[in-house]
MARTOR-830022 format. One line per 5 residues: number of its first residue (from 1); their letters; for each residue x, y, z of N, C-alpha, C. Coordinates in nm, 3 decimals. Each point is the difference from the previous one (the first is absolute). Example, Ala and Ser with C-alpha at 12.3 -4.5 7.8 and 13.67 -1.06 7.14 Angstrom:
1 = AS = 1.319 -0.569 0.780 -0.089 0.119 0.000 0.090 0.120 0.000 | -0.035 0.105 -0.072 0.082 0.119 0.006 -0.077 0.109 0.073
end
This chain:
1 = MEIII = 19.200 -9.935 12.617 0.084 -0.077 0.163 0.044 -0.126 -0.072 | 0.138 -0.007 0.036 0.073 -0.111 -0.059 0.016 -0.106 0.121 | 0.014 -0.079 0.004 0.023 -0.104 0.112 0.084 -0.157 -0.055 | 0.159 -0.032 0.062 0.078 -0.097 -0.058 -0.011 -0.094 0.163 | 0.001 -0.106 -0.064 -0.104 -0.118 0.101 0.225 -0.113 -0.048
6 = FGDTH = 0.042 0.011 0.119 0.119 -0.101 -0.011 0.019 -0.072 0.074 | 0.044 -0.144 0.018 0.068 -0.031 0.131 0.070 -0.129 -0.025 | 0.037 -0.056 0.107 0.111 -0.173 0.030 0.061 0.098 -0.112 | 0.084 0.122 0.017 0.153 0.037 -0.040 0.094 -0.098 0.042 | 0.016 -0.036 0.155 0.103 -0.109 -0.015 0.124 0.062 0.003
11 = TDSYA = 0.032 0.097 0.011 0.101 0.044 -0.031 0.044 0.150 0.116 | 0.122 0.027 -0.021 0.077 0.135 0.141 0.042 0.098 -0.136 | -0.071 0.028 -0.046 0.084 0.126 -0.111 -0.116 0.016 -0.099 | 0.024 0.136 -0.010 -0.102 0.061 -0.107 0.022 -0.003 -0.096 | 0.131 -0.006 -0.082 0.055 0.020 -0.124 -0.027 -0.168 -0.039
16 = HLPEQ = -0.006 -0.141 0.059 -0.021 -0.062 -0.028 -0.147 -0.012 -0.013 | -0.093 0.040 -0.025 -0.147 0.016 0.019 0.052 0.025 -0.158 | -0.111 -0.009 -0.131 -0.020 -0.023 -0.150 -0.014 0.160 -0.023 | 0.089 0.051 -0.080 0.001 0.092 -0.054 -0.138 0.028 -0.076 | -0.096 -0.037 0.005 -0.136 0.003 -0.101 -0.070 0.001 0.175
21 = LRKLM = 0.035 -0.023 0.031 -0.085 0.009 0.160 0.038 0.124 0.045 | 0.062 0.025 0.038 0.124 0.117 0.054 -0.081 0.130 -0.117 | 0.036 0.025 -0.059 -0.097 0.064 -0.086 -0.153 0.027 0.042 | -0.049 -0.098 -0.014 -0.145 0.024 0.043 -0.063 0.049 0.150 | 0.139 -0.047 0.048 -0.049 0.027 0.221 0.048 0.195 -0.025
26 = VQADV = 0.026 0.037 -0.034 0.071 0.109 0.015 -0.077 0.111 -0.092 | -0.127 -0.020 -0.069 -0.066 0.033 -0.100 -0.129 -0.020 0.086 | -0.058 -0.093 0.086 -0.086 -0.050 0.081 -0.060 0.143 0.098 | -0.181 -0.006 0.034 0.004 0.090 0.091 -0.004 -0.105 0.126 | -0.037 -0.112 0.055 0.023 -0.097 0.071 0.105 -0.102 -0.055
31 = LIHTG = 0.046 -0.035 0.113 0.075 -0.202 0.013 -0.056 -0.077 0.118 | -0.011 -0.128 -0.075 -0.051 -0.048 0.095 0.123 -0.148 -0.006 | 0.002 -0.034 0.106 0.075 -0.149 -0.015 -0.030 -0.049 0.122 | 0.000 -0.178 -0.069 -0.117 -0.090 0.013 0.071 -0.058 0.135 | 0.188 -0.035 0.045 0.090 -0.015 0.117 0.038 -0.091 -0.068
36 = DWDSL = 0.087 -0.059 0.009 0.144 -0.091 -0.001 0.137 0.125 -0.038 | -0.009 0.081 0.065 0.103 0.134 -0.093 0.184 -0.136 0.072 | -0.024 -0.028 0.093 0.066 -0.070 -0.002 0.115 0.079 0.097 | 0.027 0.151 0.017 0.076 0.040 0.045 -0.053 0.180 0.015 | 0.058 0.044 0.137 -0.048 0.121 0.073 0.074 0.124 -0.119
41 = SLFEA = 0.175 -0.019 -0.060 0.021 0.099 -0.054 -0.109 0.047 -0.148 | -0.045 -0.150 -0.072 -0.105 -0.004 -0.110 -0.101 0.162 0.010 | -0.053 -0.063 0.112 -0.126 0.083 0.012 0.009 0.124 0.045 | 0.120 0.022 0.088 0.049 0.155 0.004 0.050 0.057 -0.086 | 0.022 -0.066 -0.135 0.031 0.048 -0.153 -0.090 0.048 -0.027
46 = VSHLG = -0.094 -0.053 -0.048 -0.127 -0.013 -0.014 -0.085 0.115 0.097 | 0.004 -0.008 0.081 -0.077 0.147 0.083 0.029 0.075 -0.006 | 0.130 0.026 0.000 0.079 0.098 -0.086 -0.024 0.117 -0.092 | -0.037 -0.103 -0.096 -0.116 0.046 -0.154 -0.064 0.145 0.023 | -0.025 -0.024 0.144 -0.153 0.113 0.016 -0.129 -0.045 -0.060
51 = IPLYS = -0.031 -0.082 -0.003 -0.133 -0.081 -0.102 -0.069 -0.034 0.111 | -0.115 0.045 0.074 -0.030 -0.097 0.094 -0.023 -0.193 -0.031 | 0.018 -0.025 0.111 0.102 -0.153 -0.007 -0.181 -0.030 0.063 | -0.042 -0.108 0.011 -0.080 -0.109 0.053 0.046 -0.178 -0.008 | 0.069 -0.048 0.140 0.047 -0.140 -0.036 -0.043 -0.085 0.136
56 = AAGNT = 0.039 -0.106 -0.008 -0.095 -0.079 0.123 0.156 -0.097 -0.063 | 0.055 -0.086 0.170 0.128 -0.029 -0.023 -0.058 -0.119 -0.024 | 0.104 -0.122 -0.082 -0.002 -0.144 -0.024 0.102 -0.109 0.082 | -0.075 -0.124 -0.047 0.091 -0.101 0.116 0.132 0.001 0.008 | 0.026 0.106 -0.147 0.194 0.000 0.034 0.057 0.100 0.003
61 = DPPEL = -0.075 0.101 0.059 0.012 0.136 0.036 0.100 -0.017 0.168 | 0.099 0.114 0.054 0.076 -0.002 0.056 -0.109 0.062 0.153 | 0.040 -0.022 0.116 -0.055 0.042 0.102 -0.082 0.126 0.034 | 0.118 0.100 -0.086 -0.012 0.100 -0.013 -0.121 0.102 -0.061 | -0.010 -0.119 -0.074 -0.115 0.063 -0.123 -0.156 -0.051 0.044
66 = HARLG = 0.009 -0.108 0.080 -0.089 -0.055 0.035 -0.034 0.118 0.076 | 0.082 -0.003 0.083 -0.084 0.153 0.121 -0.084 0.152 -0.025 | 0.092 -0.008 -0.153 -0.032 0.106 -0.045 -0.100 0.001 -0.107 | -0.030 -0.084 -0.097 -0.074 -0.005 -0.065 -0.139 -0.085 0.059 | 0.015 -0.129 0.111 -0.127 -0.068 0.025 -0.021 -0.117 -0.090
71 = SSQRF = -0.141 -0.089 0.028 0.006 -0.101 -0.087 -0.120 0.093 -0.103 | 0.003 0.101 -0.035 -0.160 0.052 -0.127 0.040 0.115 0.068 | -0.066 0.125 -0.115 -0.029 0.129 -0.003 -0.182 -0.002 -0.097 | -0.076 0.122 0.070 -0.077 0.080 -0.109 0.015 0.088 -0.027 | -0.063 0.045 -0.095 0.001 0.175 -0.017 -0.081 0.041 -0.067
76 = QAAGR = -0.015 0.113 -0.059 -0.108 0.055 -0.097 0.085 0.070 -0.126 | 0.028 -0.013 -0.142 0.035 0.039 -0.096 -0.090 0.091 -0.079 | -0.065 0.079 -0.055 -0.093 0.052 -0.060 -0.123 -0.026 0.022 | -0.050 -0.026 0.107 -0.167 -0.027 0.063 0.007 -0.139 -0.006 | 0.144 -0.140 0.021 -0.023 -0.104 -0.039 0.074 -0.045 0.105
81 = SFGVV = -0.082 -0.101 0.018 0.100 -0.082 0.140 0.054 -0.126 -0.061 | 0.144 0.032 0.092 0.062 -0.124 -0.034 0.108 -0.045 0.122 | -0.015 -0.156 -0.036 0.045 -0.074 0.135 0.148 -0.053 -0.076 | 0.126 -0.039 0.093 0.123 -0.034 -0.069 0.016 -0.126 0.104 | 0.043 -0.123 0.000 0.031 -0.105 0.091 0.100 -0.090 -0.129
86 = HGHEG = 0.060 -0.049 0.070 0.109 -0.049 -0.041 -0.070 -0.172 -0.067 | -0.076 -0.076 0.074 -0.083 -0.085 -0.042 0.052 -0.185 0.047 | 0.131 0.035 0.096 0.059 -0.126 0.048 -0.106 -0.025 0.190 | -0.051 0.089 0.017 -0.069 -0.048 0.143 -0.143 -0.023 -0.015 | -0.056 -0.094 0.065 -0.164 0.018 0.009 -0.044 -0.108 -0.080
91 = HGKTT = -0.130 -0.019 0.052 -0.066 -0.178 -0.084 -0.007 0.026 -0.124 | 0.020 -0.114 -0.068 -0.075 0.007 -0.093 0.134 -0.114 -0.106 | -0.023 -0.049 -0.110 0.030 -0.062 -0.089 0.107 0.069 -0.112 | -0.052 0.093 -0.017 0.087 0.099 -0.078 0.007 0.094 0.035 | 0.136 0.081 -0.030 0.057 0.156 -0.012 -0.131 0.113 0.009
96 = EERAK = -0.092 -0.086 -0.128 -0.107 0.130 -0.030 -0.113 -0.004 0.112 | -0.018 -0.134 0.054 -0.051 -0.023 0.102 0.041 0.074 0.164 | 0.077 0.000 -0.032 0.054 0.049 0.198 0.013 0.114 -0.057 | 0.056 0.049 -0.128 0.013 0.130 -0.019 -0.151 0.125 0.025 | -0.101 -0.074 -0.030 -0.149 0.073 -0.027 -0.070 -0.020 0.169
101 = RWFND = 0.039 -0.104 0.014 -0.037 -0.038 0.165 0.038 0.072 0.125 | 0.104 0.060 -0.027 0.094 0.074 0.125 -0.070 0.141 -0.042 | -0.079 0.002 -0.083 -0.112 0.135 -0.004 -0.153 -0.010 0.027 | -0.028 -0.127 0.001 -0.094 -0.036 0.016 -0.120 0.104 0.067 | 0.053 0.092 0.149 -0.090 0.076 0.042 -0.030 0.124 -0.114
106 = MMPDF = 0.076 0.007 -0.028 -0.067 0.137 -0.078 0.094 0.017 -0.125 | -0.114 -0.073 -0.118 0.121 -0.002 -0.116 0.036 0.115 -0.093 | 0.107 0.044 0.031 0.008 0.061 -0.158 -0.006 0.025 -0.129 | -0.011 0.095 -0.068 0.021 -0.009 -0.178 0.061 -0.083 -0.008 | 0.120 0.008 0.025 0.184 -0.076 -0.075 0.059 -0.080 0.156
111 = VCFGH = 0.032 -0.105 -0.042 0.083 -0.059 0.082 0.121 -0.074 -0.083 | 0.122 0.098 0.053 0.149 -0.050 -0.051 0.009 -0.108 0.057 | 0.078 -0.098 -0.072 0.098 -0.076 0.119 0.101 -0.098 -0.095 | 0.089 -0.039 0.052 0.063 -0.104 -0.065 0.003 -0.119 0.038 | 0.161 -0.074 0.031 0.053 -0.085 0.083 0.022 -0.120 -0.165
116 = SHIPY = -0.099 -0.040 -0.056 -0.001 -0.106 -0.050 0.066 0.033 -0.169 | 0.025 0.174 0.017 0.069 0.016 -0.138 -0.060 -0.039 -0.153 | -0.121 -0.054 0.046 -0.080 -0.013 -0.140 -0.094 0.119 0.005 | -0.013 0.096 -0.151 -0.077 0.104 -0.012 -0.145 -0.037 0.023 | -0.073 0.058 0.070 -0.138 -0.032 0.015 -0.064 0.140 -0.073
121 = LRYHG = -0.146 -0.011 -0.049 -0.063 0.144 -0.038 -0.159 -0.042 -0.012 | -0.071 -0.032 0.124 -0.106 -0.053 0.011 -0.084 0.066 0.096 | -0.159 -0.002 -0.068 -0.098 0.060 0.133 -0.038 -0.075 0.042 | 0.006 0.025 0.148 -0.116 -0.099 0.093 -0.049 0.066 0.072 | -0.171 -0.004 -0.049 -0.094 0.077 0.045 0.028 0.137 -0.095
126 = QTLLL = 0.001 0.107 0.103 0.025 0.164 -0.027 0.141 0.059 0.011 | 0.096 -0.157 0.058 0.125 0.081 0.040 0.100 -0.097 -0.133 | 0.076 0.093 -0.015 0.120 -0.013 -0.131 0.098 -0.073 0.061 | 0.042 -0.109 0.012 0.129 -0.108 0.091 0.049 0.078 -0.115 | 0.192 -0.006 0.037 0.080 0.030 -0.128 0.149 -0.029 0.050
131 = NPGSA = 0.057 -0.094 -0.053 0.110 -0.046 0.089 0.112 0.042 -0.151 | 0.140 0.119 0.083 0.072 -0.004 -0.148 0.056 -0.132 -0.090 | 0.059 -0.086 0.117 0.131 -0.083 -0.026 0.032 0.033 0.015 | 0.160 -0.057 -0.060 0.146 0.052 0.075 0.038 0.109 -0.092 | 0.051 0.087 0.051 0.077 0.093 -0.049 0.145 -0.059 -0.037
136 = MYRRK = 0.033 -0.088 0.074 0.167 -0.092 -0.019 -0.033 -0.084 0.032 | -0.054 -0.083 0.015 0.032 -0.168 0.003 -0.119 -0.060 -0.118 | -0.034 -0.009 -0.049 -0.102 -0.058 -0.091 -0.066 -0.135 0.040 | 0.129 -0.090 0.075 -0.077 -0.154 -0.018 -0.002 -0.084 -0.104 | -0.116 -0.002 -0.009 -0.075 -0.104 -0.145 -0.064 0.083 -0.091
141 = MPYRS = -0.045 0.122 0.047 -0.049 0.074 -0.134 0.112 0.058 -0.087 | -0.061 0.049 -0.101 0.063 0.037 -0.105 0.130 0.101 0.016 | -0.072 0.171 0.057 0.063 0.054 0.047 -0.055 0.078 0.105 | 0.120 0.067 0.076 -0.034 0.109 0.088 -0.110 0.067 -0.011 | -0.015 0.064 0.067 -0.184 0.098 0.001 0.033 0.076 0.146
146 = AIQLR = -0.075 0.114 -0.059 -0.119 0.105 0.086 -0.088 0.035 -0.031 | -0.146 0.068 0.073 -0.077 0.058 -0.059 -0.004 0.100 -0.021 | -0.051 0.099 -0.137 -0.060 0.143 -0.002 -0.131 0.022 0.015 | -0.047 0.080 0.086 -0.153 0.044 0.075 -0.016 0.146 -0.020 | -0.082 0.033 -0.120 0.008 0.111 0.027 -0.214 0.007 0.000
151 = LKPSL = -0.005 0.121 0.088 -0.108 0.031 0.097 -0.023 0.205 -0.100 | -0.155 -0.077 -0.028 -0.031 0.217 -0.037 0.064 0.000 -0.172 | -0.092 -0.017 -0.080 -0.168 0.039 0.047 -0.063 -0.146 -0.042 | 0.087 -0.094 -0.051 -0.054 -0.132 0.013 0.111 -0.092 0.051 | 0.001 -0.122 0.002 0.092 -0.079 0.061 0.041 -0.105 -0.104
156 = EVRHV = 0.117 0.006 0.002 0.120 -0.026 -0.103 0.108 -0.125 0.104 | -0.072 -0.107 -0.015 0.134 -0.096 0.089 0.094 -0.087 -0.094 | 0.156 -0.009 0.008 0.026 -0.089 -0.111 0.130 -0.041 0.094 | 0.033 -0.124 -0.023 0.156 -0.085 0.003 0.041 0.054 -0.054 | 0.135 0.019 0.060 0.093 0.126 -0.066 0.162 -0.181 -0.013
161 = FL = 0.026 -0.039 -0.126 0.076 -0.124 0.031 0.181 0.068 -0.047 | 0.076 -0.005 0.070 0.126 0.054 0.024 0.100 -0.087 -0.065
end
């Protein structure tokens, strides 16, 4: 099973996403967006790819997306548990702390979050925290990025720099 994790897209058009990301997305079994779509039109375009999509609303998303997505999602894939949150809400000094604390009641195997635009991949106890960075706006990072995660037979996770 292949999962593509991306976020902080901040655009209104599927065509504006990097071509490399679009190619990865259409080959994936599951898509995870970590929030800050910025527009309902991009969300709908990605939803219409026909690939299961999990996402949480971010701080720049319109009210329609907040109503549809909520602040977080939990789901199962290939026998593993996932949590998705943008990372701007809650308590903690860092985005990682806020994302992790969001799921404190029952930590999933993977916590996917965004907000900072900084790629992050690190275990906290038994939970792997994943921030794909931004697919569109790198801020102070050298590249735009996403995550490619493969489950079964073994776990493979890597940042893809776009």
